[in-house]
mmCIF file of the C-alpha atoms, coordinates in Angstrom:
data_MODEL
# 
_entry.id   MODEL 
# 
loop_
_atom_site.group_PDB 
_atom_site.id 
_atom_site.type_symbol 
_atom_site.label_atom_id 
_atom_site.label_alt_id 
_atom_site.label_comp_id 
_atom_site.label_asym_id 
_atom_site.label_entity_id 
_atom_site.label_seq_id 
_atom_site.pdbx_PDB_ins_code 
_atom_site.Cartn_x 
_atom_site.Cartn_y 
_atom_site.Cartn_z 
_atom_site.occupancy 
_atom_site.B_iso_or_equiv 
_atom_site.pdbx_formal_charge 
_atom_site.auth_seq_id 
_atom_site.auth_comp_id 
_atom_site.auth_asym_id 
_atom_site.auth_atom_id 
_atom_site.pdbx_PDB_model_num 
ATOM 1   C CA . MET A 1 1   ? 67.812  -78.017 28.843 1.00 0.00 ? 1   MET A CA 1 
ATOM 2   C CA . THR A 1 2   ? 66.430  -79.781 25.414 1.00 0.00 ? 2   THR A CA 1 
ATOM 3   C CA . ALA A 1 3   ? 68.248  -81.378 22.525 1.00 0.00 ? 3   ALA A CA 1 
ATOM 4   C CA . THR A 1 4   ? 67.823  -78.318 19.728 1.00 0.00 ? 4   THR A CA 1 
ATOM 5   C CA . GLU A 1 5   ? 68.621  -76.008 23.054 1.00 0.00 ? 5   GLU A CA 1 
ATOM 6   C CA . ILE A 1 6   ? 72.094  -77.742 23.911 1.00 0.00 ? 6   ILE A CA 1 
ATOM 7   C CA . SER A 1 7   ? 72.691  -78.154 19.990 1.00 0.00 ? 7   SER A CA 1 
ATOM 8   C CA . TYR A 1 8   ? 72.144  -74.251 19.438 1.00 0.00 ? 8   TYR A CA 1 
ATOM 9   C CA . ARG A 1 9   ? 73.669  -73.004 22.160 1.00 0.00 ? 9   ARG A CA 1 
ATOM 10  C CA . LYS A 1 10  ? 76.637  -74.973 20.873 1.00 0.00 ? 10  LYS A CA 1 
ATOM 11  C CA . SER A 1 11  ? 76.530  -73.814 17.518 1.00 0.00 ? 11  SER A CA 1 
ATOM 12  C CA . ALA A 1 12  ? 76.438  -70.118 19.275 1.00 0.00 ? 12  ALA A CA 1 
ATOM 13  C CA . ILE A 1 13  ? 79.412  -70.633 20.906 1.00 0.00 ? 13  ILE A CA 1 
ATOM 14  C CA . GLU A 1 14  ? 81.622  -72.588 17.906 1.00 0.00 ? 14  GLU A CA 1 
ATOM 15  C CA . GLY A 1 15  ? 80.581  -69.354 16.016 1.00 0.00 ? 15  GLY A CA 1 
ATOM 16  C CA . ALA A 1 16  ? 81.514  -66.681 18.330 1.00 0.00 ? 16  ALA A CA 1 
ATOM 17  C CA . SER A 1 17  ? 84.182  -64.021 18.341 1.00 0.00 ? 17  SER A CA 1 
ATOM 18  C CA . SER A 1 18  ? 86.880  -64.212 20.729 1.00 0.00 ? 18  SER A CA 1 
ATOM 19  C CA . ILE A 1 19  ? 84.659  -61.041 22.647 1.00 0.00 ? 19  ILE A CA 1 
ATOM 20  C CA . GLY A 1 20  ? 81.039  -63.156 22.484 1.00 0.00 ? 20  GLY A CA 1 
ATOM 21  C CA . LEU A 1 21  ? 82.851  -66.239 23.915 1.00 0.00 ? 21  LEU A CA 1 
ATOM 22  C CA . MET A 1 22  ? 84.113  -63.788 26.931 1.00 0.00 ? 22  MET A CA 1 
ATOM 23  C CA . ILE A 1 23  ? 80.586  -62.980 26.966 1.00 0.00 ? 23  ILE A CA 1 
ATOM 24  C CA . ALA A 1 24  ? 79.114  -66.702 26.909 1.00 0.00 ? 24  ALA A CA 1 
ATOM 25  C CA . LEU A 1 25  ? 82.199  -67.235 30.038 1.00 0.00 ? 25  LEU A CA 1 
ATOM 26  C CA . LEU A 1 26  ? 81.005  -64.359 32.272 1.00 0.00 ? 26  LEU A CA 1 
ATOM 27  C CA . ASP A 1 27  ? 76.987  -65.293 31.887 1.00 0.00 ? 27  ASP A CA 1 
ATOM 28  C CA . THR A 1 28  ? 78.939  -68.669 32.899 1.00 0.00 ? 28  THR A CA 1 
ATOM 29  C CA . LEU A 1 29  ? 79.911  -67.348 36.117 1.00 0.00 ? 29  LEU A CA 1 
ATOM 30  C CA . VAL A 1 30  ? 76.747  -65.442 36.897 1.00 0.00 ? 30  VAL A CA 1 
ATOM 31  C CA . GLY A 1 31  ? 74.805  -68.533 36.269 1.00 0.00 ? 31  GLY A CA 1 
ATOM 32  C CA . ASP A 1 32  ? 77.609  -70.077 38.959 1.00 0.00 ? 32  ASP A CA 1 
ATOM 33  C CA . PHE A 1 33  ? 76.614  -67.247 41.090 1.00 0.00 ? 33  PHE A CA 1 
ATOM 34  C CA . ARG A 1 34  ? 73.480  -67.162 41.218 1.00 0.00 ? 34  ARG A CA 1 
ATOM 35  C CA . ARG A 1 35  ? 73.321  -71.152 42.244 1.00 0.00 ? 35  ARG A CA 1 
ATOM 36  C CA . ALA A 1 36  ? 75.306  -70.853 45.212 1.00 0.00 ? 36  ALA A CA 1 
ATOM 37  C CA . ALA A 1 37  ? 73.920  -68.138 46.299 1.00 0.00 ? 37  ALA A CA 1 
ATOM 38  C CA . ASP A 1 38  ? 71.056  -69.594 46.134 1.00 0.00 ? 38  ASP A CA 1 
ATOM 39  C CA . ALA A 1 39  ? 72.643  -73.033 47.786 1.00 0.00 ? 39  ALA A CA 1 
ATOM 40  C CA . LEU A 1 40  ? 73.907  -70.316 50.448 1.00 0.00 ? 40  LEU A CA 1 
ATOM 41  C CA . ARG A 1 41  ? 70.573  -69.615 51.501 1.00 0.00 ? 41  ARG A CA 1 
ATOM 42  C CA . LYS A 1 42  ? 69.098  -73.175 52.065 1.00 0.00 ? 42  LYS A CA 1 
ATOM 43  C CA . ASN A 1 43  ? 72.539  -74.015 53.522 1.00 0.00 ? 43  ASN A CA 1 
ATOM 44  C CA . ASP A 1 44  ? 72.983  -76.756 50.684 1.00 0.00 ? 44  ASP A CA 1 
ATOM 45  C CA . ILE A 1 45  ? 77.172  -76.931 50.935 1.00 0.00 ? 45  ILE A CA 1 
ATOM 46  C CA . GLU A 1 46  ? 77.269  -79.525 48.304 1.00 0.00 ? 46  GLU A CA 1 
ATOM 47  C CA . THR A 1 47  ? 75.511  -76.773 45.766 1.00 0.00 ? 47  THR A CA 1 
ATOM 48  C CA . ARG A 1 48  ? 77.549  -74.174 46.683 1.00 0.00 ? 48  ARG A CA 1 
ATOM 49  C CA . CYS A 1 49  ? 80.940  -75.630 46.141 1.00 0.00 ? 49  CYS A CA 1 
ATOM 50  C CA . ARG A 1 50  ? 80.091  -77.423 43.157 1.00 0.00 ? 50  ARG A CA 1 
ATOM 51  C CA . GLU A 1 51  ? 78.986  -73.807 41.858 1.00 0.00 ? 51  GLU A CA 1 
ATOM 52  C CA . LEU A 1 52  ? 81.921  -71.874 43.451 1.00 0.00 ? 52  LEU A CA 1 
ATOM 53  C CA . ASN A 1 53  ? 84.074  -74.662 42.049 1.00 0.00 ? 53  ASN A CA 1 
ATOM 54  C CA . HIS A 1 54  ? 82.990  -74.190 38.702 1.00 0.00 ? 54  HIS A CA 1 
ATOM 55  C CA . ALA A 1 55  ? 83.501  -70.268 39.132 1.00 0.00 ? 55  ALA A CA 1 
ATOM 56  C CA . THR A 1 56  ? 86.963  -70.724 39.863 1.00 0.00 ? 56  THR A CA 1 
ATOM 57  C CA . LEU A 1 57  ? 87.523  -72.888 36.739 1.00 0.00 ? 57  LEU A CA 1 
ATOM 58  C CA . VAL A 1 58  ? 85.738  -69.851 34.455 1.00 0.00 ? 58  VAL A CA 1 
ATOM 59  C CA . LEU A 1 59  ? 88.092  -67.168 36.519 1.00 0.00 ? 59  LEU A CA 1 
ATOM 60  C CA . VAL A 1 60  ? 91.409  -69.474 35.367 1.00 0.00 ? 60  VAL A CA 1 
ATOM 61  C CA . HIS A 1 61  ? 89.688  -70.555 32.208 1.00 0.00 ? 61  HIS A CA 1 
ATOM 62  C CA . LEU A 1 62  ? 88.940  -66.192 32.204 1.00 0.00 ? 62  LEU A CA 1 
ATOM 63  C CA . GLU A 1 63  ? 92.383  -65.205 33.091 1.00 0.00 ? 63  GLU A CA 1 
ATOM 64  C CA . SER A 1 64  ? 94.689  -67.658 30.777 1.00 0.00 ? 64  SER A CA 1 
ATOM 65  C CA . TRP A 1 65  ? 93.060  -65.406 27.913 1.00 0.00 ? 65  TRP A CA 1 
ATOM 66  C CA . LEU A 1 66  ? 95.417  -62.242 29.446 1.00 0.00 ? 66  LEU A CA 1 
ATOM 67  C CA . ASP A 1 67  ? 98.009  -61.255 28.146 1.00 0.00 ? 67  ASP A CA 1 
ATOM 68  C CA . LEU A 1 68  ? 99.613  -59.040 30.576 1.00 0.00 ? 68  LEU A CA 1 
ATOM 69  C CA . GLU A 1 69  ? 102.805 -58.461 28.285 1.00 0.00 ? 69  GLU A CA 1 
ATOM 70  C CA . LYS A 1 70  ? 100.861 -57.052 25.467 1.00 0.00 ? 70  LYS A CA 1 
ATOM 71  C CA . GLY A 1 71  ? 97.833  -55.957 27.200 1.00 0.00 ? 71  GLY A CA 1 
ATOM 72  C CA . GLY A 1 72  ? 98.361  -53.308 28.929 1.00 0.00 ? 72  GLY A CA 1 
ATOM 73  C CA . GLU A 1 73  ? 96.461  -51.537 31.363 1.00 0.00 ? 73  GLU A CA 1 
ATOM 74  C CA . SER A 1 74  ? 93.579  -53.754 30.404 1.00 0.00 ? 74  SER A CA 1 
ATOM 75  C CA . ALA A 1 75  ? 94.592  -56.508 30.788 1.00 0.00 ? 75  ALA A CA 1 
ATOM 76  C CA . GLN A 1 76  ? 95.893  -55.751 34.292 1.00 0.00 ? 76  GLN A CA 1 
ATOM 77  C CA . ASN A 1 77  ? 92.851  -54.548 35.162 1.00 0.00 ? 77  ASN A CA 1 
ATOM 78  C CA . LEU A 1 78  ? 90.946  -57.539 34.083 1.00 0.00 ? 78  LEU A CA 1 
ATOM 79  C CA . ALA A 1 79  ? 93.474  -59.522 36.864 1.00 0.00 ? 79  ALA A CA 1 
ATOM 80  C CA . ARG A 1 80  ? 92.837  -57.918 38.919 1.00 0.00 ? 80  ARG A CA 1 
ATOM 81  C CA . PHE A 1 81  ? 88.974  -57.938 38.570 1.00 0.00 ? 81  PHE A CA 1 
ATOM 82  C CA . TYR A 1 82  ? 89.774  -61.726 38.336 1.00 0.00 ? 82  TYR A CA 1 
ATOM 83  C CA . ALA A 1 83  ? 91.579  -61.433 41.699 1.00 0.00 ? 83  ALA A CA 1 
ATOM 84  C CA . TYR A 1 84  ? 88.729  -59.027 43.356 1.00 0.00 ? 84  TYR A CA 1 
ATOM 85  C CA . LEU A 1 85  ? 85.864  -61.957 42.083 1.00 0.00 ? 85  LEU A CA 1 
ATOM 86  C CA . ARG A 1 86  ? 87.533  -64.906 43.722 1.00 0.00 ? 86  ARG A CA 1 
ATOM 87  C CA . ALA A 1 87  ? 88.700  -62.905 46.772 1.00 0.00 ? 87  ALA A CA 1 
ATOM 88  C CA . LYS A 1 88  ? 84.680  -61.876 47.489 1.00 0.00 ? 88  LYS A CA 1 
ATOM 89  C CA . MET A 1 89  ? 83.559  -65.366 46.518 1.00 0.00 ? 89  MET A CA 1 
ATOM 90  C CA . LEU A 1 90  ? 85.966  -66.650 48.802 1.00 0.00 ? 90  LEU A CA 1 
ATOM 91  C CA . GLU A 1 91  ? 84.340  -64.283 51.507 1.00 0.00 ? 91  GLU A CA 1 
ATOM 92  C CA . ALA A 1 92  ? 80.900  -65.431 50.523 1.00 0.00 ? 92  ALA A CA 1 
ATOM 93  C CA . GLY A 1 93  ? 82.331  -68.625 51.540 1.00 0.00 ? 93  GLY A CA 1 
ATOM 94  C CA . ALA A 1 94  ? 83.566  -67.979 54.820 1.00 0.00 ? 94  ALA A CA 1 
ATOM 95  C CA . LYS A 1 95  ? 81.081  -65.616 55.622 1.00 0.00 ? 95  LYS A CA 1 
ATOM 96  C CA . LYS A 1 96  ? 78.099  -67.575 54.182 1.00 0.00 ? 96  LYS A CA 1 
ATOM 97  C CA . SER A 1 97  ? 76.592  -64.819 52.435 1.00 0.00 ? 97  SER A CA 1 
ATOM 98  C CA . ALA A 1 98  ? 74.374  -65.016 49.314 1.00 0.00 ? 98  ALA A CA 1 
ATOM 99  C CA . SER A 1 99  ? 74.671  -61.531 49.413 1.00 0.00 ? 99  SER A CA 1 
ATOM 100 C CA . VAL A 1 100 ? 78.383  -60.550 48.833 1.00 0.00 ? 100 VAL A CA 1 
ATOM 101 C CA . LEU A 1 101 ? 77.740  -62.645 45.733 1.00 0.00 ? 101 LEU A CA 1 
ATOM 102 C CA . GLU A 1 102 ? 74.962  -61.420 44.707 1.00 0.00 ? 102 GLU A CA 1 
ATOM 103 C CA . MET A 1 103 ? 76.887  -57.993 44.472 1.00 0.00 ? 103 MET A CA 1 
ATOM 104 C CA . GLN A 1 104 ? 79.598  -59.605 42.528 1.00 0.00 ? 104 GLN A CA 1 
ATOM 105 C CA . ILE A 1 105 ? 76.760  -60.529 40.133 1.00 0.00 ? 105 ILE A CA 1 
ATOM 106 C CA . ASP A 1 106 ? 75.748  -56.910 39.459 1.00 0.00 ? 106 ASP A CA 1 
ATOM 107 C CA . MET A 1 107 ? 79.414  -55.911 38.868 1.00 0.00 ? 107 MET A CA 1 
ATOM 108 C CA . ILE A 1 108 ? 80.175  -59.028 36.677 1.00 0.00 ? 108 ILE A CA 1 
ATOM 109 C CA . LEU A 1 109 ? 76.979  -58.108 34.402 1.00 0.00 ? 109 LEU A CA 1 
ATOM 110 C CA . HIS A 1 110 ? 78.402  -54.506 34.293 1.00 0.00 ? 110 HIS A CA 1 
ATOM 111 C CA . VAL A 1 111 ? 81.591  -55.595 32.831 1.00 0.00 ? 111 VAL A CA 1 
ATOM 112 C CA . ARG A 1 112 ? 79.835  -58.309 30.234 1.00 0.00 ? 112 ARG A CA 1 
ATOM 113 C CA . SER A 1 113 ? 77.575  -54.606 29.350 1.00 0.00 ? 113 SER A CA 1 
ATOM 114 C CA . SER A 1 114 ? 80.935  -53.318 28.183 1.00 0.00 ? 114 SER A CA 1 
ATOM 115 C CA . TRP A 1 115 ? 82.184  -55.882 25.967 1.00 0.00 ? 115 TRP A CA 1 
ATOM 116 C CA . GLN A 1 116 ? 78.483  -56.576 25.025 1.00 0.00 ? 116 GLN A CA 1 
ATOM 117 C CA . GLN A 1 117 ? 78.886  -52.987 23.474 1.00 0.00 ? 117 GLN A CA 1 
ATOM 118 C CA . LEU A 1 118 ? 82.548  -53.794 21.777 1.00 0.00 ? 118 LEU A CA 1 
ATOM 119 C CA . ASP A 1 119 ? 80.649  -57.150 20.364 1.00 0.00 ? 119 ASP A CA 1 
ATOM 120 C CA . SER A 1 120 ? 77.944  -55.436 18.839 1.00 0.00 ? 120 SER A CA 1 
ATOM 121 C CA . ALA A 1 121 ? 79.587  -52.328 17.051 1.00 0.00 ? 121 ALA A CA 1 
ATOM 122 C CA . PRO A 1 122 ? 79.993  -52.393 13.848 1.00 0.00 ? 122 PRO A CA 1 
ATOM 123 C CA . PRO A 1 123 ? 84.024  -53.171 12.613 1.00 0.00 ? 123 PRO A CA 1 
ATOM 124 C CA . ASN A 1 124 ? 85.897  -51.224 11.490 1.00 0.00 ? 124 ASN A CA 1 
ATOM 125 C CA . HIS A 1 125 ? 89.302  -53.582 10.214 1.00 0.00 ? 125 HIS A CA 1 
ATOM 126 C CA . GLU A 1 126 ? 91.919  -51.131 10.902 1.00 0.00 ? 126 GLU A CA 1 
ATOM 127 C CA . GLU A 1 127 ? 90.752  -51.207 14.841 1.00 0.00 ? 127 GLU A CA 1 
ATOM 128 C CA . ILE A 1 128 ? 90.319  -55.410 14.587 1.00 0.00 ? 128 ILE A CA 1 
ATOM 129 C CA . ARG A 1 129 ? 93.977  -55.259 13.060 1.00 0.00 ? 129 ARG A CA 1 
ATOM 130 C CA . SER A 1 130 ? 95.213  -52.850 16.173 1.00 0.00 ? 130 SER A CA 1 
ATOM 131 C CA . ALA A 1 131 ? 92.953  -55.155 19.308 1.00 0.00 ? 131 ALA A CA 1 
ATOM 132 C CA . SER A 1 132 ? 93.655  -58.282 18.310 1.00 0.00 ? 132 SER A CA 1 
ATOM 133 C CA . SER A 1 133 ? 96.909  -57.171 19.567 1.00 0.00 ? 133 SER A CA 1 
ATOM 134 C CA . SER A 1 134 ? 96.687  -55.325 22.177 1.00 0.00 ? 134 SER A CA 1 
ATOM 135 C CA . ASP A 1 135 ? 93.483  -55.830 23.745 1.00 0.00 ? 135 ASP A CA 1 
ATOM 136 C CA . GLY A 1 136 ? 94.923  -57.566 26.363 1.00 0.00 ? 136 GLY A CA 1 
ATOM 137 C CA . VAL A 1 137 ? 92.932  -60.762 25.767 1.00 0.00 ? 137 VAL A CA 1 
ATOM 138 C CA . LYS A 1 138 ? 94.379  -63.901 23.714 1.00 0.00 ? 138 LYS A CA 1 
ATOM 139 C CA . THR A 1 139 ? 91.891  -64.989 21.052 1.00 0.00 ? 139 THR A CA 1 
ATOM 140 C CA . SER A 1 140 ? 91.931  -69.138 21.051 1.00 0.00 ? 140 SER A CA 1 
ATOM 141 C CA . TYR A 1 141 ? 89.401  -71.261 22.692 1.00 0.00 ? 141 TYR A CA 1 
ATOM 142 C CA . ALA A 1 142 ? 88.769  -74.682 22.680 1.00 0.00 ? 142 ALA A CA 1 
ATOM 143 C CA . SER A 1 143 ? 85.386  -75.942 24.803 1.00 0.00 ? 143 SER A CA 1 
ATOM 144 C CA . GLY A 1 144 ? 82.278  -77.799 24.345 1.00 0.00 ? 144 GLY A CA 1 
ATOM 145 C CA . VAL A 1 145 ? 79.392  -77.384 26.337 1.00 0.00 ? 145 VAL A CA 1 
ATOM 146 C CA . GLY A 1 146 ? 77.416  -79.655 28.568 1.00 0.00 ? 146 GLY A CA 1 
ATOM 147 C CA . ALA A 1 147 ? 73.686  -79.545 29.399 1.00 0.00 ? 147 ALA A CA 1 
ATOM 148 C CA . GLU A 1 148 ? 72.995  -77.641 32.458 1.00 0.00 ? 148 GLU A CA 1 
ATOM 149 C CA . PRO A 1 149 ? 72.046  -73.930 31.526 1.00 0.00 ? 149 PRO A CA 1 
ATOM 150 C CA . GLU A 1 150 ? 74.254  -71.209 31.458 1.00 0.00 ? 150 GLU A CA 1 
ATOM 151 C CA . ARG A 1 151 ? 77.618  -73.504 31.577 1.00 0.00 ? 151 ARG A CA 1 
ATOM 152 C CA . ILE A 1 152 ? 80.411  -74.352 29.334 1.00 0.00 ? 152 ILE A CA 1 
ATOM 153 C CA . ARG A 1 153 ? 82.069  -77.212 30.309 1.00 0.00 ? 153 ARG A CA 1 
ATOM 154 C CA . PHE A 1 154 ? 85.945  -77.092 29.576 1.00 0.00 ? 154 PHE A CA 1 
ATOM 155 C CA . SER A 1 155 ? 88.910  -79.498 30.830 1.00 0.00 ? 155 SER A CA 1 
ATOM 156 C CA . GLN A 1 156 ? 91.024  -77.907 34.292 1.00 0.00 ? 156 GLN A CA 1 
ATOM 157 C CA . SER A 1 157 ? 94.294  -78.203 31.655 1.00 0.00 ? 157 SER A CA 1 
ATOM 158 C CA . ALA A 1 158 ? 92.668  -75.740 29.049 1.00 0.00 ? 158 ALA A CA 1 
# 
């Protein structure tokens, strides 16, 4: 990735809405799963482990945004979805199955599409005020962008 691409990605993330940041993390997760699936096909254990470990960090970060007390059913559904993805990651590693990861990619992209539609909807200020406290997603984010494509770097303590 060139310096210009890195700068563009960093600017896009810094100016993104909380939903935009979630979309970026889902994109990162898809990239991790794709690279892990490719590593499984090549029997590249080191790359598979690195990518699945990073995917786990992304899931932990996404889970940290959930407000299970105020988020209601939406937050509970997202929590179950993230737990399901984690279980499928373990299954893919144990079975050495790229296809298990590829099926999860399709699910992640479906969820991403829903968030994308929500993010691109014209703003309704009344809905925004109520959604900020009831959508089950916290709006804080502190992260940077790394040099690898489709990967957002953040610390484990985030």
